[in-house]
C-alpha positions in Angstrom: -16.4 -2.5 10.9 -13.8 -5.4 10.9 -16.4 -8.0 9.9 -17.1 -6.1 6.7 -13.5 -6.5 5.4 -12.5 -9.9 6.7 -13.3 -11.5 3.4 -10.6 -9.3 1.6 -7.6 -11.6 1.1 -4.1 -10.4 2.0 -0.7 -11.9 2.0 2.3 -11.0 4.0 2.5 -10.0 7.6 1.5 -6.3 8.0 3.1 -4.6 10.9 2.8 -0.8 11.4 6.4 -0.7 12.6 7.5 -1.5 9.1 6.0 1.8 7.9 7.8 4.2 10.3 10.6 5.3 8.0 10.0 6.7 4.5 6.9 5.9 2.5 6.0 6.6 -1.1 2.3 6.2 -1.9 2.0 5.4 -5.6 -1.4 6.8 -6.4 -2.5 8.4 -9.7 -6.3 8.5 -9.7 -8.5 10.4 -7.3 -9.7 7.2 -5.7 -6.1 5.9 -5.3 -5.2 9.2 -3.6 -8.2 9.0 -1.3 -7.0 5.5 -0.3 -3.4 6.8 0.2 -4.7 9.7 2.4 -6.7 7.2 4.5 -3.7 5.1 5.2 -1.5 8.2 5.6 -3.5 9.3 8.6 -2.6 6.3 10.7 1.0 5.7 9.8 3.8 7.5 11.8 6.4 7.7 9.0 9.3 10.1 9.0 8.5 11.1 5.5 5.5 10.5 3.2 5.2 11.4 -0.4 2.8 10.7 -3.3 4.6 9.2 -6.3 3.7 7.7 -9.7 4.8 4.5 -11.5 7.7 5.1 -13.8 5.6 4.0 -16.8 3.0 6.8 -15.9 5.6 9.5 -15.3 4.9 11.5 -18.5 1.1 11.7 -17.8 -0.4 15.0 -16.6 -1.5 13.3 -13.3 2.1 12.7 -12.4 3.6 16.1 -13.0 6.1 17.0 -10.2 6.0 13.5 -8.7 8.8 11.1 -8.1 8.7 7.9 -10.2 8.6 4.9 -7.8 7.5 1.2 -8.0 8.1 -1.9 -5.9 11.6 -2.2 -7.4 12.6 1.0 -5.4 11.5 -0.5 -2.1 14.0 -1.5 0.6 14.3 -1.7 4.4 14.2 2.1 4.8 12.1 3.2 1.9 8.6 1.5 1.7 6.5 1.7 -1.3 2.7 1.4 -1.2 1.2 0.9 -4.7 -2.5 1.5 -5.2 -4.1 0.2 -8.4 -7.7 1.1 -9.1 -9.1 -1.6 -11.5 -12.8 -1.5 -12.3 -12.5 -4.8 -14.2 -12.0 -7.0 -11.2 -14.4 -8.0 -8.4 -11.8 -9.3 -5.9 -9.6 -6.9 -3.9 -6.1 -7.9 -3.1 -3.5 -6.8 -0.6 0.0 -8.1 -0.9 2.9 -7.2 1.3 6.2 -8.3 0.0 9.0 -8.7 2.5 12.1 -10.5 1.4 14.4 -12.5 3.7 16.9 -10.2 5.5 19.7 -11.1 3.1 17.6 -9.7 0.3 16.3 -6.7 2.1 17.2 -4.3 -0.6 14.9 -6.2 -3.0 11.5 -5.3 -1.8 9.3 -3.9 1.0 6.3 -3.1 -1.0 2.6 -3.1 -0.2 0.4 -3.5 -3.3 -3.3 -2.9 -3.1 -5.6 -3.5 -6.0 -9.4 -3.2 -6.2 -12.2 -1.3 -7.8 -13.0 2.2 -6.6 -15.3 1.1 -3.8 -13.0 -1.6 -2.5 -9.8 0.4 -2.4 -11.0 2.1 0.8 -12.3 -1.2 2.2 -8.8 -2.6 1.6 -7.2 0.2 3.5 -9.6 -0.5 6.4 -8.4 -4.1 6.3 -4.8 -3.0 6.3 -5.4 -0.7 9.3 -7.4 -3.4 11.2 -4.6 -5.9 10.7 -1.8 -3.4 11.6 -3.5 -2.5 14.8 -4.5 -6.1 15.7 -8.2 -5.5 15.5 -8.3 -8.3 13.0 -5.8 -11.0 14.1 -3.6 -12.6 11.5 -1.6 -15.8 11.6 2.0 -14.6 12.2 3.9 -17.7 11.2 
């Protein structure tokens, strides 16, 4: 329900059109992958792939995955980074879009929360993308 996720803060203007090209979901843990699958079901991207952060590339959970982080994001290739963190109570959603003249710099969605709130954060992203929850588009 939208009212259950309204308290989750987010920054950046989330538009599903921004996620219709190539998306790399950076998700290492089982809960991060569940969150990635939840978001994957509603996005109409040309290509979607699970990736790992470069610093995690040698871990067993990242075997046969492409190393990606927000530094790899650009206008065509979007990066969605999930970070499961049991030590925090607040969940954050940050969508970084640079001005057009810097468009090679970043188009990265970073979602951080504990195992329970990762899925709630995805619900918030979906509700905002589909205008179920209205955001101020300044």
